[in-house]
GUKOLPA-827539 format. One line per 5 residues: number of its first residue (from 0); for each residue x, y, z of N, C-alpha, C. Coordinates in pm, 1 decimal. Layout:
! residues N
NUM = X/Y/Z/X/Y/Z/X/Y/Z | ... $
//
This chain:
! residues 276
0 = 8840.5/9931.3/9535.5/8790.8/9840.6/9615.3/8664.9/9934.4/9674.6 | 8548.3/9866.2/9657.0/8410.0/9933.5/9736.6/8439.5/9936.1/9873.7 | 8371.4/10030.1/9935.3/8378.2/10041.5/10093.1/8310.4/9914.6/10147.9 | 8216.0/9855.9/10078.6/8116.8/9741.5/10119.2/8196.8/9625.4/10118.7 | 8307.1/9601.4/10036.8/8399.3/9509.9/10044.4/8518.8/9498.7/10140.5 $
5 = 8534.7/9644.4/10193.0/8640.6/9658.3/10266.3/8635.0/9583.8/10415.7 | 8751.6/9499.2/10441.9/8750.5/9425.2/10586.7/8745.7/9538.8/10700.7 | 8677.5/9557.3/10806.9/8680.0/9625.1/10912.7/8548.0/9727.2/10852.9 | 8510.4/9793.5/10957.9/8391.4/9909.2/10951.8/8415.6/10017.2/11050.2 | 8363.6/10140.0/11001.7/8350.9/10248.9/11093.4/8268.5/10216.7/11205.9 $
10 = 8297.6/10308.5/11310.2/8209.3/10309.7/11426.9/8132.4/10451.7/11441.3 | 8012.6/10461.3/11475.3/7982.7/10585.8/11517.7/8042.8/10633.4/11643.4 | 8061.7/10551.6/11742.2/8126.3/10597.0/11851.9/8235.4/10490.3/11910.6 | 8364.0/10538.9/11960.8/8443.4/10458.7/11987.6/8432.8/10359.3/12104.4 | 8490.3/10253.4/12108.6/8468.3/10130.7/12225.3/8473.7/10204.6/12364.1 $
15 = 8412.0/10161.7/12450.2/8403.1/10232.4/12588.4/8529.1/10223.0/12653.2 | 8624.8/10136.2/12628.5/8743.6/10111.6/12687.2/8871.8/10199.0/12607.3 | 8850.7/10269.4/12503.3/8914.8/10371.2/12435.8/8889.3/10509.9/12490.1 | 9032.0/10563.9/12543.1/9009.0/10707.1/12624.3/9085.7/10788.8/12515.0 | 9198.9/10757.7/12479.0/9284.5/10854.2/12413.6/9208.1/10935.6/12286.7 $
20 = 9213.6/11019.4/12244.1/9164.6/11097.0/12127.7/9209.8/11032.1/11994.4 | 9338.5/11019.1/11985.1/9379.1/10963.2/11852.9/9351.1/10807.7/11847.6 | 9366.0/10730.1/11953.0/9321.8/10602.9/11942.1/9166.0/10586.4/11919.4 | 9076.0/10692.5/11964.0/8929.1/10674.8/11945.1/8918.6/10708.8/11806.2 | 8984.6/10816.6/11742.1/8944.0/10840.1/11586.1/9003.7/10723.6/11488.0 $
25 = 9128.5/10677.6/11551.4/9140.7/10554.6/11441.6/9063.0/10427.4/11450.3 | 9005.4/10387.6/11575.4/8903.6/10284.4/11586.1/8769.4/10327.1/11518.2 | 8714.3/10462.1/11523.6/8598.9/10514.3/11457.0/8644.0/10490.8/11302.1 | 8748.3/10520.9/11260.2/8784.9/10525.1/11112.9/8785.1/10376.7/11053.4 | 8797.0/10288.3/11140.7/8816.0/10148.0/11080.7/8957.9/10114.3/11054.6 $
30 = 9061.3/10180.8/11105.8/9196.6/10166.9/11065.8/9263.1/10084.6/11184.7 | 9242.4/10055.4/11305.7/9302.1/9984.1/11403.9/9204.1/9933.3/11482.2 | 9230.6/9801.1/11568.5/9158.6/9751.8/11679.8/9246.5/9709.1/11777.6 | 9201.4/9716.5/11908.3/9315.5/9676.8/12008.3/9282.1/9534.4/12027.5 | 9377.6/9437.4/12027.6/9343.1/9304.9/12052.9/9369.0/9272.3/12193.2 $
35 = 9481.9/9324.0/12269.4/9506.8/9315.0/12414.5/9585.2/9414.2/12455.8 | 9596.1/9420.4/12589.6/9715.2/9558.9/12621.4/9814.2/9555.0/12540.0 | 9884.9/9657.6/12472.0/9995.3/9643.5/12414.1/9978.8/9610.8/12300.6 | 9894.2/9530.5/12223.6/9882.3/9470.1/12103.5/9755.0/9548.5/12015.0 | 9821.7/9584.8/11901.7/9721.3/9689.1/11841.0/9709.5/9626.5/11669.3 $
40 = 9624.4/9578.6/11640.5/9607.4/9538.8/11487.7/9563.6/9642.9/11388.4 | 9648.7/9643.3/11275.0/9600.9/9745.2/11166.3/9519.5/9675.0/11068.6 | 9385.8/9728.1/11052.8/9307.2/9669.7/10953.9/9350.8/9736.2/10804.8 | 9302.4/9655.5/10708.5/9368.0/9699.3/10571.6/9372.7/9840.2/10551.3 | 9281.5/9913.7/10586.8/9281.8/10077.0/10571.2/9397.6/10119.1/10644.3 $
45 = 9402.0/10082.8/10762.6/9518.7/10149.1/10845.5/9650.4/10104.7/10796.9 | 9674.8/9972.4/10752.6/9786.7/9923.3/10719.5/9837.8/10000.1/10574.5 | 9730.4/10025.5/10503.3/9792.6/10102.2/10390.4/9845.8/10232.2/10416.1 | 9779.0/10323.8/10521.9/9848.7/10425.5/10548.3/9989.5/10388.6/10600.8 | 10004.3/10270.5/10677.8/10144.0/10276.2/10730.0/10227.2/10234.0/10636.8 $
50 = 10193.1/10156.3/10528.8/10280.4/10144.1/10433.3/10333.1/10256.3/10344.3 | 10226.0/10357.1/10336.9/10265.7/10476.0/10257.5/10374.1/10550.5/10348.4 | 10344.4/10556.2/10469.5/10427.3/10633.8/10575.2/10585.1/10565.0/10558.3 | 10600.3/10428.1/10529.7/10734.5/10364.6/10538.5/10774.2/10390.1/10400.9 | 10693.4/10410.0/10297.7/10762.7/10428.0/10146.8/10794.6/10570.0/10158.0 $
55 = 10742.5/10674.8/10223.3/10796.3/10795.9/10244.4/10930.1/10808.2/10297.6 | 10953.3/10717.8/10415.5/11067.3/10709.3/10472.4/11184.2/10668.3/10360.2 | 11154.5/10539.5/10319.6/11238.0/10491.0/10221.9/11276.4/10591.3/10108.3 | 11176.8/10682.6/10052.9/11205.3/10775.6/9958.0/11316.5/10869.9/10000.8 | 11281.4/10924.6/10126.7/11392.3/11048.7/10183.3/11526.9/10985.8/10175.8 $
60 = 11524.2/10863.2/10248.7/11677.9/10784.5/10270.7/11740.8/10780.7/10153.6 | 11660.8/10704.7/10059.6/11719.3/10686.4/9918.1/11774.9/10830.2/9857.0 | 11703.8/10917.6/9863.3/11729.8/11048.5/9793.1/11868.4/11087.6/9860.8 | 11893.6/11061.8/9966.9/12023.5/11093.3/10031.0/12134.2/10995.4/10027.9 | 12098.9/10901.6/9923.6/12228.0/10793.6/9914.7/12212.5/10660.6/9991.6 $
65 = 12113.6/10663.4/10074.8/12125.2/10530.8/10146.0/12054.5/10439.5/10085.5 | 12116.6/10311.4/10134.2/12098.2/10172.2/10075.6/12021.7/10078.2/10192.3 | 11916.3/10053.3/10161.9/11854.1/9945.8/10251.5/11883.2/9815.1/10257.9 | 11876.6/9749.4/10367.8/11933.7/9625.2/10400.8/11859.0/9558.6/10504.8 | 11887.0/9444.6/10544.8/11815.0/9356.6/10644.6/11923.4/9303.5/10749.4 $
70 = 11896.1/9322.8/10881.2/12008.3/9258.0/10965.2/11937.5/9206.0/11079.2 | 11986.5/9066.6/11133.1/11888.6/8984.1/11215.7/11897.6/9050.2/11352.4 | 11808.4/9032.9/11444.0/11833.2/9074.4/11582.8/11952.3/9029.3/11660.6 | 12025.5/9111.8/11690.6/12146.0/9077.4/11759.0/12185.1/9165.5/11884.5 | 12254.9/9096.9/11970.3/12307.9/9182.9/12105.0/12434.3/9210.2/12072.5 $
75 = 12480.5/9337.5/12141.2/12382.2/9433.7/12223.1/12315.4/9533.1/12135.3 | 12387.1/9571.7/12023.5/12289.6/9679.4/11935.7/12348.5/9643.4/11779.3 | 12248.7/9696.1/11697.0/12274.8/9683.3/11562.1/12395.8/9761.0/11519.6 | 12432.5/9861.0/11570.9/12547.9/9952.1/11507.0/12656.3/9873.9/11498.5 | 12684.7/9760.5/11590.5/12796.2/9690.2/11590.4/12793.7/9578.3/11462.1 $
80 = 12667.4/9554.1/11419.4/12646.3/9469.8/11297.0/12697.5/9544.5/11191.7 | 12628.4/9686.4/11176.3/12672.1/9773.7/11070.1/12809.0/9768.7/11048.2 | 12889.2/9795.2/11178.1/13016.6/9829.4/11162.2/13088.6/9713.6/11110.1 | 13050.6/9598.9/11150.5/13131.9/9460.3/11144.8/13117.5/9439.5/10977.6 | 12996.9/9468.5/10932.2/13000.5/9447.2/10795.4/13052.3/9567.1/10701.7 $
85 = 13069.3/9684.1/10759.2/13147.8/9788.8/10691.0/13301.5/9755.5/10678.9 | 13358.2/9696.8/10803.7/13491.7/9662.8/10789.3/13525.8/9544.7/10707.6 | 13425.5/9452.7/10661.8/13458.9/9356.5/10550.7/13431.9/9388.3/10406.5 | 13319.6/9492.2/10400.3/13283.6/9513.1/10261.5/13383.3/9652.7/10208.6 | 13394.3/9751.7/10304.5/13460.3/9874.0/10255.6/13632.5/9860.4/10258.2 $
90 = 13681.3/9859.8/10138.2/13827.7/9835.1/10145.9/13901.1/9948.3/10125.9 | 13854.6/10066.3/10082.5/13915.5/10195.7/10050.8/13834.2/10325.2/10102.6 | 13893.9/10426.7/10139.3/13838.5/10559.9/10166.9/13744.8/10612.2/10061.2 | 13826.2/10588.4/9930.9/13727.4/10614.9/9826.1/13603.6/10554.4/9807.0 | 13556.8/10440.4/9865.0/13437.0/10403.0/9880.3/13341.5/10493.2/9977.9 $
95 = 13383.9/10574.7/10043.2/13313.1/10649.5/10152.8/13242.5/10777.8/10083.0 | 13129.6/10810.6/10125.7/13069.0/10770.3/10249.8/12966.8/10665.7/10194.8 | 12916.2/10610.6/10299.9/12817.5/10471.1/10280.4/12716.6/10519.5/10388.6 | 12587.9/10512.6/10350.2/12468.8/10523.7/10455.5/12390.4/10403.3/10436.4 | 12374.8/10327.4/10520.1/12307.0/10195.1/10552.0/12182.3/10217.1/10652.2 $
100 = 12076.1/10147.0/10597.2/11958.9/10180.4/10691.3/11886.4/10051.4/10668.6 | 11785.3/10030.9/10773.4/11669.5/9917.4/10753.6/11554.0/9967.7/10845.7 | 11428.5/9929.8/10785.7/11309.1/9942.3/10843.6/11254.4/9803.1/10898.8 | 11223.0/9787.6/11011.2/11178.7/9678.2/11075.5/11072.7/9702.2/11193.4 | 11015.9/9581.2/11233.3/10924.9/9580.8/11335.0/11022.1/9537.6/11455.0 $
105 = 11017.4/9626.1/11557.2/11098.5/9588.7/11705.7/11000.4/9570.3/11799.7 | 11044.8/9457.6/11856.7/10972.9/9426.1/11978.6/11010.6/9476.8/12096.9 | 10920.7/9569.9/12177.0/10976.9/9639.0/12310.8/10986.3/9522.5/12419.8 | 11092.0/9511.9/12499.7/11098.1/9399.3/12603.9/11011.3/9443.5/12711.0 | 10969.1/9549.7/12745.6/10885.1/9568.4/12847.5/10735.8/9581.4/12795.7 $
110 = 10631.0/9515.6/12862.5/10487.7/9534.9/12799.4/10445.5/9662.4/12850.3 | 10394.5/9728.7/12723.3/10322.3/9882.1/12764.6/10197.1/9868.1/12760.1 | 10115.7/9881.4/12865.3/9971.3/9836.8/12874.3/9871.9/9980.8/12851.7 | 9947.7/10071.3/12811.0/9857.1/10170.4/12742.3/9812.4/10171.4/12619.5 | 9718.4/10243.9/12579.8/9628.8/10223.3/12450.7/9689.6/10285.0/12350.7 $
115 = 9665.8/10239.7/12208.0/9680.3/10327.2/12107.0/9817.6/10278.7/12041.3 | 9829.1/10352.5/11905.4/9935.1/10279.5/11837.1/10091.9/10324.6/11886.3 | 10083.7/10426.0/11973.3/10204.3/10491.1/12016.6/10258.6/10406.6/12127.5 | 10186.4/10337.9/12159.5/10215.2/10241.7/12302.1/10207.1/10087.5/12305.7 | 10246.3/10044.0/12157.9/10233.9/9893.2/12138.0/10343.1/9829.5/12182.8 $
120 = 10359.0/9714.1/12197.2/10456.4/9619.1/12232.6/10568.1/9599.8/12109.2 | 10499.4/9637.5/11980.4/10571.1/9602.6/11852.6/10544.0/9743.7/11771.8 | 10658.3/9783.1/11734.3/10666.0/9925.4/11662.3/10753.9/9922.9/11528.7 | 10737.2/10007.0/11435.0/10816.7/9995.1/11326.1/10932.7/10106.2/11348.6 | 11051.8/10058.2/11330.7/11145.2/10137.5/11345.3/11275.1/10149.7/11224.9 $
125 = 11300.4/10285.4/11233.2/11427.5/10321.0/11117.4/11555.5/10319.7/11192.5 | 11630.5/10232.1/11130.4/11768.4/10241.7/11191.8/11882.4/10252.8/11081.5 | 11965.6/10348.6/11110.8/12055.1/10393.0/11013.5/12184.9/10390.1/11068.7 | 12295.6/10386.0/10972.3/12438.8/10391.7/11025.8/12513.7/10444.8/10888.8 | 12603.6/10542.2/10936.7/12670.5/10598.9/10811.2/12845.9/10584.0/10833.0 $
130 = 12912.9/10592.3/10747.4/13062.2/10570.5/10762.6/13110.8/10689.1/10655.7 | 13218.9/10735.6/10729.5/13271.3/10875.3/10641.4/13437.7/10868.8/10669.1 | 13490.5/10935.9/10577.7/13639.3/10944.8/10581.7/13700.3/11049.2/10699.9 | 13607.1/11157.7/10720.3/13661.9/11253.4/10811.3/13524.9/11316.5/10856.7 | 13534.1/11395.4/10962.3/13451.3/11441.4/11055.7/13367.2/11558.5/10955.4 $
135 = 13427.4/11648.6/10873.8/13365.4/11713.9/10768.0/13246.8/11679.5/10684.1 | 13282.1/11551.8/10656.4/13202.2/11477.2/10564.7/13070.8/11446.0/10647.8 | 13108.9/11365.5/10805.1/13006.2/11334.7/10880.2/12913.6/11448.7/10901.5 | 12962.2/11572.1/10913.5/12884.1/11685.5/10958.0/12777.9/11715.2/10831.2 | 12844.0/11691.1/10719.9/12760.2/11720.5/10605.2/12648.0/11621.3/10578.2 $
140 = 12662.8/11495.6/10619.0/12575.4/11398.0/10626.8/12486.2/11411.5/10726.4 | 12506.9/11462.5/10830.7/12414.7/11484.0/10958.0/12314.3/11620.9/10918.6 | 12381.6/11700.4/10847.5/12272.9/11819.9/10823.5/12197.4/11770.9/10721.0 | 12231.5/11685.2/10597.2/12169.2/11644.6/10499.2/12049.0/11530.9/10563.1 | 12086.4/11448.7/10673.1/11982.7/11378.1/10754.8/11890.4/11473.7/10792.8 $
145 = 11912.9/11562.9/10867.3/11810.2/11651.5/10946.0/11721.2/11705.4/10854.7 | 11759.8/11732.1/10715.8/11641.1/11796.2/10627.8/11580.4/11680.2/10565.8 | 11628.3/11557.7/10581.4/11551.4/11436.7/10514.6/11436.1/11431.0/10614.8 | 11478.6/11423.8/10739.3/11373.1/11399.7/10843.6/11266.7/11518.0/10868.6 | 11313.5/11616.1/10841.0/11184.8/11741.6/10822.3/11100.0/11736.4/10714.6 $
150 = 11162.9/11681.5/10584.2/11076.4/11662.8/10477.7/10985.0/11561.4/10480.8 | 11021.7/11428.9/10561.2/10941.2/11322.3/10584.5/10858.9/11344.2/10687.2 | 10869.6/11439.2/10764.3/10761.2/11481.7/10877.1/10661.2/11549.0/10802.5 | 10714.0/11647.7/10730.3/10636.9/11733.5/10658.2/10539.1/11678.9/10558.8 | 10583.3/11567.1/10498.9/10500.1/11506.7/10394.9/10400.8/11408.8/10467.0 $
155 = 10429.4/11399.4/10589.0/10327.3/11295.5/10668.9/10213.3/11373.4/10722.2 | 10252.1/11523.8/10731.8/10152.6/11608.7/10803.2/10194.4/11623.2/10928.3 | 10288.9/11607.2/10992.9/10330.4/11623.1/11163.8/10411.1/11725.5/11146.8 | 10366.5/11830.4/11244.6/10429.1/11950.0/11278.5/10496.6/11929.6/11393.0 | 10631.0/11878.8/11366.4/10728.0/11829.7/11465.8/10817.5/11952.3/11524.5 $
160 = 10865.6/11948.0/11649.9/10964.5/12059.6/11677.9/11095.8/12001.8/11677.4 | 11209.1/12060.1/11638.5/11338.4/12013.4/11643.5/11388.1/12066.7/11789.2 | 11460.9/11973.3/11861.9/11486.3/12021.2/12005.6/11633.2/11943.6/12033.7 | 11694.5/12005.0/12124.6/11834.9/11941.6/12164.4/11790.2/11829.8/12261.8 | 11895.8/11722.1/12235.4/11847.6/11597.2/12297.8/11872.3/11474.0/12262.7 $
165 = 11996.2/11465.0/12207.3/12057.2/11346.8/12145.5/12111.8/11255.9/12238.1 | 12073.7/11194.7/12335.7/12123.9/11078.5/12410.8/12266.1/11101.5/12444.4 | 12290.2/11218.3/12521.1/12416.9/11222.9/12563.3/12531.3/11280.7/12452.2 | 12483.4/11302.2/12330.2/12576.5/11351.2/12226.2/12579.3/11501.7/12231.2 | 12704.5/11573.6/12187.2/12691.3/11718.4/12164.4/12561.6/11761.3/12090.9 $
170 = 12528.7/11916.9/12137.5/12419.6/11952.8/12070.2/12442.3/11964.8/11885.8 | 12553.2/11978.4/11856.8/12581.6/11983.6/11722.0/12545.8/11844.3/11666.3 | 12541.2/11726.4/11726.1/12496.6/11578.4/11688.6/12349.5/11563.3/11733.4 | 12343.1/11600.4/11847.5/12218.9/11542.8/11938.1/12094.5/11632.3/11897.9 | 11995.3/11577.9/11818.2/11885.5/11674.5/11787.4/11755.4/11552.5/11807.8 $
175 = 11638.5/11592.3/11844.3/11531.7/11521.8/11845.0/11416.0/11600.9/11804.2 | 11332.6/11500.3/11725.2/11211.9/11547.3/11683.4/11087.5/11513.1/11768.8 | 11034.4/11615.1/11824.2/10921.9/11590.7/11900.2/10776.8/11650.8/11864.0 | 10686.0/11592.7/11905.7/10546.8/11647.4/11863.8/10491.4/11690.3/11993.3 | 10461.0/11824.5/12008.0/10396.5/11853.7/12134.6/10260.5/11819.3/12164.4 $
180 = 10221.3/11761.2/12272.6/10080.9/11696.8/12290.6/10076.0/11679.7/12415.7 | 9942.9/11713.0/12460.4/9910.1/11681.0/12605.8/9909.1/11540.7/12648.8 | 9890.1/11436.2/12568.2/9906.8/11329.0/12627.5/10049.9/11241.1/12612.3 | 10141.8/11320.1/12572.2/10265.7/11281.8/12555.8/10349.7/11227.6/12665.9 | 10448.6/11168.8/12665.9/10530.2/11113.9/12784.9/10639.5/11171.2/12815.3 $
185 = 10725.6/11239.8/12752.1/10839.6/11316.1/12791.4/10843.2/11465.7/12816.7 | 10870.1/11525.7/12921.6/10875.5/11667.0/12932.4/10975.6/11763.7/12824.8 | 10932.7/11862.6/12781.9/11023.8/11933.6/12690.1/11033.3/12079.8/12733.9 | 11143.1/12136.3/12753.4/11167.1/12258.9/12784.4/11158.3/12356.4/12673.9 | 11091.9/12490.0/12689.3/11089.1/12576.7/12572.9/11103.9/12711.9/12643.9 $
190 = 11158.0/12780.6/12564.8/11171.3/12932.1/12599.8/11099.7/13027.2/12510.7 | 11005.7/13098.1/12562.5/10935.8/13171.9/12453.2/11000.4/13300.6/12404.5 | 11098.6/13360.6/12506.2/11173.0/13469.7/12481.7/11280.0/13437.0/12363.6 | 11374.3/13326.8/12370.4/11488.0/13296.2/12258.2/11471.8/13204.1/12185.3 | 11339.9/13115.9/12194.7/11334.0/13003.9/12111.1/11389.0/12879.9/12152.7 $
195 = 11475.3/12886.4/12278.8/11543.0/12749.4/12301.4/11452.6/12636.2/12311.9 | 11497.8/12518.8/12292.6/11406.9/12394.9/12304.0/11508.7/12276.6/12325.7 | 11453.6/12198.5/12413.0/11542.7/12074.3/12459.6/11465.5/11982.1/12546.2 | 11499.2/11857.7/12517.8/11429.0/11742.4/12628.1/11473.0/11786.5/12762.6 | 11399.8/11727.3/12856.6/11436.0/11777.8/13009.6/11584.3/11710.0/13031.6 $
200 = 11622.3/11589.9/12956.8/11752.1/11524.9/13019.8/11867.5/11631.5/12944.1 | 11861.7/11686.8/12831.6/11933.9/11759.0/12765.3/11953.6/11883.9/12809.4 | 11843.1/11964.2/12867.3/11828.9/12123.7/12880.9/11925.5/12170.3/12981.4 | 11966.1/12262.8/12953.6/12077.9/12372.9/13030.2/12011.0/12486.0/13048.0 | 12025.5/12551.3/13164.2/11966.0/12679.5/13209.5/12059.9/12780.7/13202.7 $
205 = 12052.1/12910.6/13144.1/12118.0/13018.0/13157.2/12093.9/13081.5/13271.2 | 12142.5/13087.5/13375.4/12079.3/13173.8/13491.2/12126.1/13325.1/13465.3 | 12214.0/13373.6/13365.9/12232.0/13502.8/13366.0/12315.7/13564.9/13458.6 | 12364.8/13696.6/13479.6/12416.2/13751.2/13568.9/12375.4/13736.7/13715.9 | 12452.1/13722.6/13793.7/12400.6/13719.6/13950.9/12346.4/13861.7/14013.9 $
210 = 12401.6/13912.1/14128.6/12372.7/14024.0/14177.6/12459.4/14166.3/14119.9 | 12525.9/14140.1/14009.8/12613.6/14241.5/13944.9/12730.9/14291.5/14031.5 | 12762.2/14215.6/14107.5/12895.3/14264.1/14222.1/12872.1/14378.1/14304.4 | 12727.3/14403.7/14324.7/12676.6/14503.7/14419.9/12727.0/14451.7/14588.7 | 12750.1/14539.0/14689.7/12771.7/14486.6/14805.2/12660.9/14427.2/14868.8 $
215 = 12635.6/14347.0/14935.5/12540.2/14311.0/15013.5/12487.6/14379.7/15126.3 | 12363.2/14420.8/15132.7/12281.9/14513.0/15224.8/12276.2/14440.5/15336.1 | 12261.8/14482.6/15445.6/12222.6/14435.6/15577.8/12101.4/14361.3/15572.9 | 12077.8/14247.9/15624.8/11938.3/14175.8/15625.3/11840.1/14255.3/15708.6 | 11715.5/14279.8/15644.1/11613.8/14348.8/15680.1/11474.5/14280.6/15633.3 $
220 = 11374.2/14313.8/15724.2/11268.6/14234.9/15682.0/11183.1/14355.1/15586.4 | 11120.0/14322.7/15480.5/11044.1/14408.3/15400.7/10916.8/14389.7/15361.4 | 10822.0/14445.6/15387.8/10678.2/14404.9/15368.1/10671.5/14405.8/15206.0 | 10592.5/14320.0/15145.3/10534.1/14305.8/15007.7/10405.4/14310.7/14997.2 | 10316.2/14412.0/15016.8/10178.7/14371.5/15012.0/10127.8/14367.2/14887.8 $
225 = 10023.1/14286.9/14867.0/9942.5/14273.2/14730.2/10065.0/14220.9/14614.1 | 10163.5/14151.6/14662.5/10255.3/14104.0/14553.2/10250.0/13951.8/14550.7 | 10168.9/13872.1/14484.0/10160.1/13730.8/14474.7/10252.6/13656.9/14386.6 | 10342.7/13729.5/14302.4/10411.3/13667.3/14220.8/10577.7/13729.0/14220.6 | 10662.3/13661.6/14168.8/10809.2/13732.2/14168.0/10814.0/13864.2/14085.5 $
230 = 10746.9/13852.3/13987.8/10739.5/13966.1/13912.4/10671.8/14110.9/13965.6 | 10582.8/14068.1/14055.6/10510.5/14174.8/14117.2/10581.5/14253.8/14251.0 | 10659.1/14146.5/14307.5/10765.8/14171.0/14421.0/10874.2/14272.4/14356.5 | 10922.8/14211.9/14233.6/11031.1/14283.8/14171.7/11018.6/14423.0/14144.7 | 10894.5/14443.5/14089.5/10834.9/14583.4/14043.7/10796.3/14641.0/14157.8 $
235 = 10749.1/14596.9/14282.5/10734.7/14689.2/14384.6/10854.5/14727.6/14462.7 | 10965.3/14639.3/14456.7/11097.8/14698.0/14511.6/11174.0/14760.4/14423.8 | 11161.2/14755.6/14280.8/11239.9/14826.0/14177.3/11350.2/14754.6/14152.1 | 11357.0/14624.4/14163.6/11473.3/14553.7/14129.3/11437.8/14467.3/14025.2 | 11537.0/14410.0/13936.4/11511.5/14295.9/13820.9/11493.3/14156.8/13880.6 $
240 = 11405.4/14085.4/13811.9/11364.2/13961.5/13873.0/11482.2/13867.7/13899.1 | 11587.4/13914.0/13820.6/11727.8/13808.9/13861.1/11780.8/13826.6/14000.6 | 11743.4/13940.2/14057.1/11784.4/13962.0/14206.2/11681.2/13904.8/14306.9 | 11596.7/13826.8/14280.5/11497.0/13778.0/14367.9/11524.7/13622.8/14370.9 | 11467.9/13559.8/14463.9/11454.5/13434.5/14470.6/11345.1/13376.8/14546.5 $
245 = 11281.3/13274.3/14496.1/11157.4/13172.6/14552.0/11172.4/13099.5/14659.4 | 11129.1/13116.0/14791.2/11162.3/13004.1/14878.1/11040.9/12897.3/14864.4 | 11113.7/12771.2/14866.9/11035.8/12668.6/14839.6/11071.7/12561.6/14962.9 | 10953.9/12501.1/15017.2/10958.0/12428.7/15151.1/10949.9/12280.7/15092.3 | 11026.7/12187.7/15138.9/11018.2/12054.6/15128.0/10991.3/11987.5/15274.7 $
250 = 10924.1/11862.9/15261.4/10951.3/11788.8/15383.3/11026.2/11656.2/15361.7 | 11126.7/11651.2/15417.0/11237.7/11524.9/15397.0/11251.8/11455.6/15517.0 | 11216.6/11341.0/15524.5/11228.6/11244.9/15625.5/11180.4/11300.6/15740.7 | 11065.0/11388.7/15747.9/10999.4/11438.0/15881.7/11056.3/11584.5/15893.4 | 11161.9/11617.2/15831.2/11217.2/11722.1/15848.7/11187.2/11864.9/15760.1 $
255 = 11192.4/11978.7/15774.1/11124.8/12081.9/15671.5/11286.2/12127.5/15642.4 | 11281.0/12136.1/15489.3/11385.8/12185.0/15400.8/11338.8/12299.1/15337.6 | 11423.9/12429.7/15371.0/11404.6/12548.4/15270.9/11513.4/12538.4/15149.6 | 11456.3/12572.6/15020.2/11549.9/12578.1/14909.4/11516.3/12725.1/14827.7 | 11616.2/12808.6/14836.7/11584.6/12929.7/14755.4/11604.3/12895.2/14625.9 $
260 = 11535.1/12932.8/14514.9/11552.3/12914.8/14383.9/11538.4/13031.7/14305.2 | 11647.2/13089.6/14217.5/11653.9/13198.3/14136.7/11523.5/13177.6/14034.1 | 11480.0/13302.8/13997.1/11380.6/13302.5/13893.9/11428.2/13272.0/13753.0 | 11386.1/13185.6/13682.9/11436.8/13161.4/13564.6/11313.2/13144.2/13444.2 | 11333.0/13214.7/13339.3/11222.0/13209.2/13259.8/11225.8/13091.9/13162.2 $
265 = 11170.4/12989.9/13218.4/11146.2/12875.2/13105.0/11019.5/12844.5/13126.5 | 10957.4/12751.4/13031.9/10814.4/12699.3/13050.1/10818.5/12552.3/13016.2 | 10728.7/12473.5/13077.5/10753.2/12303.2/13049.9/10616.7/12286.8/12967.5 | 10643.4/12184.5/12888.6/10532.4/12158.4/12812.1/10545.0/12005.0/12806.3 | 10441.5/11915.8/12764.8/10456.8/11765.7/12769.9/10430.7/11730.2/12628.4 $
270 = 10492.7/11626.2/12545.2/10494.9/11589.0/12430.3/10570.7/11497.5/12422.5 | 10536.2/11399.9/12325.0/10600.7/11260.1/12300.4/10739.6/11287.0/12238.3 | 10852.9/11241.0/12274.1/11001.7/11245.1/12266.0/11030.7/11148.7/12164.0 | 11079.0/11154.1/12045.8/11084.1/11060.6/11925.0/11253.5/11099.0/11888.3 | 11357.5/11043.2/11905.9/11466.3/11055.9/11880.2/11494.4/11054.9/11738.0 $
275 = 11584.7/11139.7/11679.3/11615.2/11113.1/11549.4/11732.1/11115.1/11521.3 $
//
């Protein structure tokens, strides 16, 4: 098809009400248009891209033995529908494992008035459920699923990071794929030293050893001139940073609260969090 026949046009500048960079680029490229708060239309060029992404998802799921199906919207969640059908259709452990999935458009219950395709009231969702004869087979399936997600994200050109954070699941089962971005929604905890990464809700901190069992010395006032940081104070006193604490003052109900906090080497980044 000629570009002159394509429905939708490119824009030299994004509309004035568009603020996000990704949203602006999609508008300028003639892929999407905002119809109302939380309502985004995919023009033919943008919808073709969306269909290619969905095709990649299907290819990766089919490659690991997944079978696509369709389920109606039910309450409280779709996993019960998958399980109910499995109880009826699977007659023997010899029929296991089975991986079922569906790709559908899901309606968010609450209106999200932010802009762009990441904050629409409707979103394309992949939902899958697998059935196994034993835990070893489940572990193998989860490992295979993780590789499939990495492959499909790579094929889509998304440089995602795998972090701990599986909605209350143990770390061996709870993994999330996140894209670090300054306009993201969920904070992610990263450690530059050991490579640890987790969502804020799933993160745990290794405080390390305490004072090493040394006897407490008498309390005394010590001057620390020109030491604006914990590292500078520790170096000046000749002690490790693990033996220091930072005093943070809070105002609570009109009263002053002092909270000593041990020095922990973690860094916080903001990035959109998509469970997988």
